[in-house]
C-alpha atoms as an extended CHARMM CRD file, in Angstrom:
* protein
*
       155  EXT
         1         1  MET       CA             96.0360000000      -23.9210000000       49.0150000000  PROA      1               0.0000000000
         2         2  ILE       CA             92.9670000000      -25.0230000000       50.7320000000  PROA      2               0.0000000000
         3         3  TYR       CA             89.3270000000      -23.8300000000       49.3690000000  PROA      3               0.0000000000
         4         4  ALA       CA             86.2130000000      -23.8860000000       51.4520000000  PROA      4               0.0000000000
         5         5  VAL       CA             82.9570000000      -23.5440000000       49.9740000000  PROA      5               0.0000000000
         6         6  THR       CA             79.7820000000      -21.8940000000       51.1700000000  PROA      6               0.0000000000
         7         7  GLY       CA             76.4640000000      -22.1450000000       50.1450000000  PROA      7               0.0000000000
         8         8  LYS       CA             72.6070000000      -22.4500000000       49.5280000000  PROA      8               0.0000000000
         9         9  HSD       CA             71.6840000000      -25.8290000000       50.9890000000  PROA      9               0.0000000000
        10        10  THR       CA             68.1070000000      -25.9080000000       48.9860000000  PROA      10              0.0000000000
        11        11  MET       CA             67.6410000000      -27.0770000000       45.7820000000  PROA      11              0.0000000000
        12        12  LEU       CA             70.2120000000      -25.5970000000       42.7750000000  PROA      12              0.0000000000
        13        13  THR       CA             68.8740000000      -25.0980000000       39.3350000000  PROA      13              0.0000000000
        14        14  GLU       CA             71.1480000000      -26.4930000000       36.6080000000  PROA      14              0.0000000000
        15        15  GLU       CA             72.5220000000      -23.2740000000       35.8890000000  PROA      15              0.0000000000
        16        16  GLU       CA             74.0660000000      -23.0550000000       39.7220000000  PROA      16              0.0000000000
        17        17  LYS       CA             74.9000000000      -26.4600000000       39.5100000000  PROA      17              0.0000000000
        18        18  TRP       CA             77.0500000000      -25.9480000000       36.4790000000  PROA      18              0.0000000000
        19        19  TYR       CA             78.0100000000      -22.2620000000       37.5100000000  PROA      19              0.0000000000
        20        20  VAL       CA             79.4170000000      -23.9870000000       41.2560000000  PROA      20              0.0000000000
        21        21  ARG       CA             80.9670000000      -26.5850000000       39.4460000000  PROA      21              0.0000000000
        22        22  LYS       CA             83.0650000000      -24.3030000000       37.2890000000  PROA      22              0.0000000000
        23        23  ILE       CA             83.8620000000      -21.9260000000       40.0240000000  PROA      23              0.0000000000
        24        24  VAL       CA             85.1760000000      -24.9030000000       42.3010000000  PROA      24              0.0000000000
        25        25  LYS       CA             87.4380000000      -26.6380000000       39.6440000000  PROA      25              0.0000000000
        26        26  ARG       CA             88.8460000000      -23.5810000000       37.9580000000  PROA      26              0.0000000000
        27        27  ASN       CA             89.9670000000      -22.6670000000       41.7190000000  PROA      27              0.0000000000
        28        28  VAL       CA             90.6520000000      -25.9500000000       43.2600000000  PROA      28              0.0000000000
        29        29  LEU       CA             92.2570000000      -28.1300000000       40.7760000000  PROA      29              0.0000000000
        30        30  ARG       CA             94.7810000000      -25.8060000000       40.0730000000  PROA      30              0.0000000000
        31        31  ARG       CA             96.9240000000      -27.9710000000       41.3360000000  PROA      31              0.0000000000
        32        32  LYS       CA             96.7400000000      -31.9710000000       42.5320000000  PROA      32              0.0000000000
        33        33  SER       CA             98.3390000000      -30.5630000000       46.0580000000  PROA      33              0.0000000000
        34        34  ASN       CA             95.2140000000      -28.1620000000       46.4080000000  PROA      34              0.0000000000
        35        35  LYS       CA             92.5630000000      -28.7520000000       49.2350000000  PROA      35              0.0000000000
        36        36  LEU       CA             88.9170000000      -28.3910000000       49.0450000000  PROA      36              0.0000000000
        37        37  VAL       CA             86.8720000000      -28.5530000000       52.4060000000  PROA      37              0.0000000000
        38        38  SER       CA             83.0320000000      -29.1240000000       52.2860000000  PROA      38              0.0000000000
        39        39  GLY       CA             80.2920000000      -28.6770000000       55.0790000000  PROA      39              0.0000000000
        40        40  MET       CA             78.6710000000      -31.4980000000       53.2970000000  PROA      40              0.0000000000
        41        41  ALA       CA             74.8010000000      -30.1070000000       53.2940000000  PROA      41              0.0000000000
        42        42  PHE       CA             72.6930000000      -30.6570000000       50.2840000000  PROA      42              0.0000000000
        43        43  GLY       CA             73.0710000000      -28.0770000000       47.5840000000  PROA      43              0.0000000000
        44        44  VAL       CA             76.7090000000      -26.1400000000       46.7120000000  PROA      44              0.0000000000
        45        45  ASP       CA             78.4310000000      -27.8440000000       49.5820000000  PROA      45              0.0000000000
        46        46  THR       CA             77.7270000000      -31.3420000000       47.3700000000  PROA      46              0.0000000000
        47        47  GLU       CA             77.9530000000      -29.6490000000       44.0950000000  PROA      47              0.0000000000
        48        48  ALA       CA             81.7430000000      -28.5900000000       45.1900000000  PROA      48              0.0000000000
        49        49  ILE       CA             82.3220000000      -32.2300000000       46.5510000000  PROA      49              0.0000000000
        50        50  LEU       CA             81.0700000000      -33.7950000000       42.7990000000  PROA      50              0.0000000000
        51        51  ALA       CA             82.8350000000      -31.1730000000       40.7700000000  PROA      51              0.0000000000
        52        52  VAL       CA             86.4980000000      -32.6900000000       41.9610000000  PROA      52              0.0000000000
        53        53  TRP       CA             85.6130000000      -36.1110000000       42.2210000000  PROA      53              0.0000000000
        54        54  GLY       CA             88.2670000000      -38.2260000000       41.0410000000  PROA      54              0.0000000000
        55        55  LEU       CA             89.7580000000      -35.4800000000       39.5860000000  PROA      55              0.0000000000
        56        56  LEU       CA             91.8430000000      -34.3720000000       43.3440000000  PROA      56              0.0000000000
        57        57  PRO       CA             93.2550000000      -36.6790000000       45.5910000000  PROA      57              0.0000000000
        58        58  PHE       CA             90.7660000000      -37.5420000000       48.0190000000  PROA      58              0.0000000000
        59        59  GLU       CA             92.9000000000      -37.1860000000       51.0630000000  PROA      59              0.0000000000
        60        60  ASN       CA             93.1050000000      -33.6220000000       50.1860000000  PROA      60              0.0000000000
        61        61  ILE       CA             88.9380000000      -33.2270000000       50.7240000000  PROA      61              0.0000000000
        62        62  THR       CA             87.9810000000      -32.6150000000       54.2660000000  PROA      62              0.0000000000
        63        63  CYS       CA             84.0060000000      -32.9610000000       54.8940000000  PROA      63              0.0000000000
        64        64  THR       CA             83.4760000000      -30.7690000000       58.3230000000  PROA      64              0.0000000000
        65        65  VAL       CA             80.1330000000      -33.0040000000       59.3350000000  PROA      65              0.0000000000
        66        66  PRO       CA             77.7640000000      -31.1350000000       61.7120000000  PROA      66              0.0000000000
        67        67  GLY       CA             77.2540000000      -34.2400000000       64.3450000000  PROA      67              0.0000000000
        68        68  THR       CA             73.7970000000      -35.7540000000       64.4540000000  PROA      68              0.0000000000
        69        69  ALA       CA             71.7790000000      -33.3090000000       62.1000000000  PROA      69              0.0000000000
        70        70  GLN       CA             74.1880000000      -34.3530000000       59.1090000000  PROA      70              0.0000000000
        71        71  HSD       CA             72.9970000000      -34.3140000000       55.5730000000  PROA      71              0.0000000000
        72        72  ASN       CA             74.6100000000      -36.5140000000       53.0210000000  PROA      72              0.0000000000
        73        73  TRP       CA             75.4690000000      -39.3260000000       55.6410000000  PROA      73              0.0000000000
        74        74  GLY       CA             75.7060000000      -41.8400000000       52.7730000000  PROA      74              0.0000000000
        75        75  LEU       CA             78.6810000000      -39.4670000000       50.5890000000  PROA      75              0.0000000000
        76        76  VAL       CA             80.0680000000      -39.0470000000       53.7630000000  PROA      76              0.0000000000
        77        77  GLU       CA             80.3340000000      -42.6450000000       54.4440000000  PROA      77              0.0000000000
        78        78  ARG       CA             81.6370000000      -43.1520000000       50.6970000000  PROA      78              0.0000000000
        79        79  LEU       CA             84.1800000000      -40.0910000000       51.4850000000  PROA      79              0.0000000000
        80        80  GLU       CA             85.7450000000      -41.5540000000       54.4120000000  PROA      80              0.0000000000
        81        81  GLY       CA             85.9890000000      -44.5970000000       52.9630000000  PROA      81              0.0000000000
        82        82  LEU       CA             88.2690000000      -43.2560000000       49.8290000000  PROA      82              0.0000000000
        83        83  GLY       CA             90.2200000000      -41.8040000000       52.7510000000  PROA      83              0.0000000000
        84        84  ALA       CA             88.7910000000      -38.2830000000       52.7530000000  PROA      84              0.0000000000
        85        85  ASN       CA             89.4200000000      -36.6210000000       56.2550000000  PROA      85              0.0000000000
        86        86  ILE       CA             85.9650000000      -36.5970000000       58.1720000000  PROA      86              0.0000000000
        87        87  ILE       CA             85.8810000000      -33.9600000000       61.2470000000  PROA      87              0.0000000000
        88        88  LYS       CA             82.3470000000      -34.6080000000       63.0870000000  PROA      88              0.0000000000
        89        89  CYS       CA             81.4080000000      -31.4680000000       65.0750000000  PROA      89              0.0000000000
        90        90  PRO       CA             79.5110000000      -31.7480000000       68.3210000000  PROA      90              0.0000000000
        91        91  THR       CA             75.8930000000      -31.7250000000       68.1020000000  PROA      91              0.0000000000
        92        92  LEU       CA             74.6460000000      -28.2830000000       70.6080000000  PROA      92              0.0000000000
        93        93  HSD       CA             71.5770000000      -27.6790000000       71.6640000000  PROA      93              0.0000000000
        94        94  THR       CA             70.1130000000      -26.5930000000       68.6910000000  PROA      94              0.0000000000
        95        95  ALA       CA             70.1050000000      -27.4300000000       64.9530000000  PROA      95              0.0000000000
        96        96  ARG       CA             71.0160000000      -23.7240000000       64.3740000000  PROA      96              0.0000000000
        97        97  ASP       CA             73.9500000000      -23.8240000000       66.8250000000  PROA      97              0.0000000000
        98        98  THR       CA             75.2600000000      -27.3460000000       65.6790000000  PROA      98              0.0000000000
        99        99  PHE       CA             75.1810000000      -25.6620000000       62.2260000000  PROA      99              0.0000000000
       100       100  LEU       CA             76.9400000000      -22.5780000000       62.6940000000  PROA      100             0.0000000000
       101       101  ASN       CA             79.3700000000      -24.7160000000       64.7440000000  PROA      101             0.0000000000
       102       102  ARG       CA             80.2430000000      -26.7240000000       61.8470000000  PROA      102             0.0000000000
       103       103  ASP       CA             80.4950000000      -23.4100000000       59.6840000000  PROA      103             0.0000000000
       104       104  LYS       CA             83.1300000000      -22.1140000000       62.3350000000  PROA      104             0.0000000000
       105       105  VAL       CA             85.3860000000      -25.5130000000       61.7350000000  PROA      105             0.0000000000
       106       106  THR       CA             85.1690000000      -25.4570000000       58.1240000000  PROA      106             0.0000000000
       107       107  ILE       CA             86.0410000000      -21.5880000000       58.3880000000  PROA      107             0.0000000000
       108       108  ASP       CA             89.2450000000      -23.3720000000       61.3230000000  PROA      108             0.0000000000
       109       109  GLN       CA             90.4770000000      -25.4780000000       58.4260000000  PROA      109             0.0000000000
       110       110  LEU       CA             91.6010000000      -22.4010000000       56.2950000000  PROA      110             0.0000000000
       111       111  PRO       CA             94.9530000000      -20.8260000000       56.8420000000  PROA      111             0.0000000000
       112       112  ARG       CA             95.2800000000      -17.4970000000       57.7260000000  PROA      112             0.0000000000
       113       113  SER       CA             97.6770000000      -16.3550000000       55.0500000000  PROA      113             0.0000000000
       114       114  SER       CA             97.1350000000      -16.2510000000       51.5240000000  PROA      114             0.0000000000
       115       115  ARG       CA             97.1570000000      -20.1270000000       51.2420000000  PROA      115             0.0000000000
       116       116  GLY       CA             93.2210000000      -20.2100000000       51.9750000000  PROA      116             0.0000000000
       117       117  VAL       CA             90.5430000000      -19.2130000000       50.3050000000  PROA      117             0.0000000000
       118       118  LEU       CA             86.2130000000      -19.3380000000       51.1970000000  PROA      118             0.0000000000
       119       119  LEU       CA             84.5220000000      -19.4360000000       48.1690000000  PROA      119             0.0000000000
       120       120  GLY       CA             81.1710000000      -17.8430000000       48.8250000000  PROA      120             0.0000000000
       121       121  PHE       CA             77.8590000000      -18.3920000000       46.6830000000  PROA      121             0.0000000000
       122       122  PRO       CA             75.0310000000      -16.1830000000       48.1870000000  PROA      122             0.0000000000
       123       123  ASN       CA             71.9450000000      -16.0450000000       46.6250000000  PROA      123             0.0000000000
       124       124  LYS       CA             72.5650000000      -12.3890000000       46.0410000000  PROA      124             0.0000000000
       125       125  PRO       CA             76.0760000000      -10.0620000000       46.2850000000  PROA      125             0.0000000000
       126       126  THR       CA             74.4180000000       -7.8560000000       48.9860000000  PROA      126             0.0000000000
       127       127  PHE       CA             74.3520000000       -9.0970000000       52.6200000000  PROA      127             0.0000000000
       128       128  TYR       CA             71.3710000000      -10.8470000000       53.9450000000  PROA      128             0.0000000000
       129       129  ARG       CA             70.3240000000      -13.0540000000       56.9050000000  PROA      129             0.0000000000
       130       130  SER       CA             71.3500000000      -16.7870000000       56.2010000000  PROA      130             0.0000000000
       131       131  GLY       CA             73.6660000000      -19.5370000000       56.8730000000  PROA      131             0.0000000000
       132       132  THR       CA             75.7760000000      -18.8830000000       54.0810000000  PROA      132             0.0000000000
       133       133  TRP       CA             76.1120000000      -14.8990000000       55.0490000000  PROA      133             0.0000000000
       134       134  ALA       CA             77.2250000000      -15.8970000000       58.3200000000  PROA      134             0.0000000000
       135       135  THR       CA             79.8700000000      -18.0900000000       57.2460000000  PROA      135             0.0000000000
       136       136  ILE       CA             81.3030000000      -15.3710000000       55.1420000000  PROA      136             0.0000000000
       137       137  ASN       CA             81.3460000000      -13.0900000000       57.7700000000  PROA      137             0.0000000000
       138       138  GLU       CA             82.9870000000      -15.7990000000       60.4040000000  PROA      138             0.0000000000
       139       139  ALA       CA             85.6710000000      -16.0460000000       57.6300000000  PROA      139             0.0000000000
       140       140  ALA       CA             85.8290000000      -12.3520000000       57.7610000000  PROA      140             0.0000000000
       141       141  ARG       CA             85.4810000000      -12.4160000000       61.5570000000  PROA      141             0.0000000000
       142       142  GLN       CA             88.8710000000      -14.6260000000       61.5500000000  PROA      142             0.0000000000
       143       143  GLY       CA             90.9430000000      -12.2950000000       59.0340000000  PROA      143             0.0000000000
       144       144  LYS       CA             90.7080000000      -15.2070000000       56.3770000000  PROA      144             0.0000000000
       145       145  LYS       CA             90.0340000000      -14.5400000000       52.7440000000  PROA      145             0.0000000000
       146       146  PHE       CA             87.0970000000      -14.9720000000       50.6510000000  PROA      146             0.0000000000
       147       147  ARG       CA             85.8680000000      -14.8070000000       47.3500000000  PROA      147             0.0000000000
       148       148  LEU       CA             82.0460000000      -14.1530000000       46.1800000000  PROA      148             0.0000000000
       149       149  TYR       CA             80.1580000000      -15.4810000000       43.5730000000  PROA      149             0.0000000000
       150       150  PRO       CA             76.8700000000      -14.8520000000       43.6270000000  PROA      150             0.0000000000
       151       151  LEU       CA             74.7350000000      -17.5230000000       42.1810000000  PROA      151             0.0000000000
       152       152  ILE       CA             72.4140000000      -15.0070000000       40.4450000000  PROA      152             0.0000000000
       153       153  ASN       CA             75.5080000000      -14.4720000000       37.9580000000  PROA      153             0.0000000000
       154       154  ALA       CA             74.7630000000      -18.2830000000       37.4230000000  PROA      154             0.0000000000
       155       155  VAL       CA             71.3870000000      -17.2890000000       34.9680000000  PROA      155             0.0000000000
């Protein structure tokens, strides 16, 4: 099974960090053969990686890195050295387009079958304009499965 994550990249509260790690572990660590895809932004993407660090084989981790606008370059280099798969998404004309392309590449890593799921961590359970919802909508457009875990539930 392949899981991808999306969520806010701004500072998470301790409760939100705990919530993200709990949900990611519950889903991804069911089998050692499961895989995790992260866009490597600060926030949810990073917490998902930290949740499985040392518990999932590094070759089962894929990082979709957004061109020259990447966050966490040190963590990306460390993961690459440990055997994680690194997909360097092209830098486009604007940072917004670069990040949206990274989100699309992240969703492209999920199979259409029931063997792939996007774990979405939006701030609220209803749609609002954000990168998180853009990624969730991309999954829906591509016919991929997704599960929502609103961060409002972390409190």
